[in-house]
C-alpha positions in Angstrom: 122.7 -78.7 273.7 121.9 -81.1 276.3 118.7 -82.7 276.1 117.2 -85.4 278.5 113.8 -87.4 278.2 111.9 -88.8 281.4 109.7 -91.5 280.9 108.5 -94.9 282.4 109.9 -97.6 280.8 113.7 -99.2 280.3 114.1 -99.9 276.9 113.8 -96.8 274.7 113.3 -98.7 271.7 110.6 -100.2 273.0 108.2 -96.8 272.1 109.0 -95.7 268.6 108.1 -92.5 269.4 110.7 -91.9 272.1 113.6 -93.8 269.9 112.4 -91.6 267.3 113.2 -88.4 269.2 115.7 -89.8 270.5 117.8 -90.1 267.5 117.0 -86.9 266.4 118.1 -85.4 269.9 121.0 -87.0 269.4 121.8 -85.7 266.3 121.0 -82.2 268.0 123.4 -82.9 271.3 123.9 -85.2 274.6 121.1 -87.1 275.4 120.4 -88.4 278.6 117.3 -91.0 279.5 115.9 -90.5 283.1 113.3 -93.2 283.5 111.2 -95.3 286.0 111.9 -99.5 285.9 109.2 -101.2 286.2 111.0 -104.5 285.6 114.3 -104.0 287.7 114.8 -107.8 288.4 115.4 -107.8 284.1 118.8 -107.0 282.9 118.8 -105.0 279.6 121.2 -105.5 277.2 120.0 -103.1 274.5 120.9 -100.0 275.3 122.1 -97.2 272.9 125.6 -96.3 273.3 124.8 -92.7 272.2 122.4 -92.4 274.8 123.4 -91.9 278.8 120.9 -93.7 281.2 120.1 -93.2 284.6 117.2 -94.5 286.5 115.3 -92.7 289.4 113.2 -95.4 290.5 113.3 -99.2 290.5 109.9 -100.1 291.4 108.2 -103.4 289.8 104.3 -102.8 290.8 102.1 -105.5 291.5 98.5 -104.7 291.6 96.1 -102.0 291.9 97.6 -100.3 295.0 100.9 -101.4 293.9 100.5 -99.6 290.3 98.8 -96.8 291.8 101.8 -96.3 294.5 104.0 -96.4 292.1 102.9 -93.5 290.1 102.6 -91.5 292.9 106.6 -92.7 293.7 107.1 -91.8 290.4 106.1 -88.2 290.2 107.9 -87.6 293.2 111.0 -89.1 291.9 110.0 -86.5 289.0 109.9 -84.0 290.9 113.1 -84.4 292.7 115.2 -84.4 290.4 113.7 -81.9 288.7 114.4 -79.6 291.2 117.6 -80.7 293.0 119.5 -82.5 289.6 118.1 -80.3 286.7 120.5 -78.4 285.0 120.0 -75.0 283.2 121.4 -76.1 280.8 119.6 -79.1 279.8 115.9 -78.8 277.6 113.5 -81.7 279.5 111.2 -83.7 277.5 108.7 -85.0 279.5 106.6 -88.0 278.4 102.8 -88.2 279.0 101.2 -85.9 281.7 102.7 -88.6 284.5 106.3 -87.1 283.6 104.9 -83.6 283.0 103.1 -82.9 285.8 106.0 -83.0 288.2 108.2 -81.2 285.3 105.2 -78.3 285.8 105.4 -78.2 289.4 109.1 -77.8 289.8 109.0 -75.5 287.1 106.9 -73.0 289.8 109.5 -73.1 292.2 112.6 -73.1 290.1 112.0 -70.9 286.9 114.9 -72.0 284.8 113.3 -75.2 284.6 111.9 -76.0 280.8 110.4 -78.9 279.6 108.6 -79.7 276.5 105.1 -82.1 276.7 105.6 -85.1 274.6 101.5 -86.1 274.3 101.5 -89.5 273.5 97.7 -89.4 274.7 95.4 -88.0 276.4 95.4 -88.8 280.3 91.5 -87.7 280.9 90.4 -89.6 277.6 92.7 -92.9 278.2 91.7 -93.6 281.7 88.2 -94.0 283.8 88.8 -91.5 286.6 85.7 -91.5 287.2 84.6 -88.4 289.5 88.0 -86.6 289.1 87.5 -87.0 285.2 87.1 -83.0 284.8 90.2 -82.2 287.1 92.8 -84.5 285.2 91.5 -82.7 282.0 92.3 -79.7 283.4 95.6 -80.6 285.4 96.1 -81.9 281.5 95.1 -78.1 280.2 97.6 -76.4 282.9 101.0 -78.9 282.4 100.2 -78.3 278.2 99.6 -74.6 278.7 102.4 -73.7 280.4 105.5 -76.1 278.6 107.5 -74.3 276.1 106.3 -76.5 273.4 103.3 -79.5 273.5 104.0 -82.3 270.6 100.8 -84.1 270.0 101.4 -87.3 267.7 99.3 -87.5 264.4 99.6 -90.0 261.5 103.0 -91.5 261.0 
């Protein structure tokens, strides 16, 4: 079985939740880590040899506008990756809503796309979206209901 974990951040070991999932998945098959490298100027020398790495966005955002444009860029890069590079024999794991929303949209165009939503935190509760708070909550609900599975971490 092939697995692909899609997340923001190059060093999977710096995210214990993702690192544990990678370790479990690697015992079941091949694991690909698809990511947004937010510090492309820093060379990462701690890659795991049992994971293949694929950066689909190399961009270090500066300021609020840079971060906002980075998230829009990430959404469209994940969407394009899922529409044009995803494989039928691969199960995709979306880390957080920023990856899962694009996978949800892609799955509406290509029914063969199957994703698992790794919901490490509720976006609508984590960030202040002002008047869009309920809209973000609704998006999160739709994305989670359309996932093959919706993982919500508990106490470790």
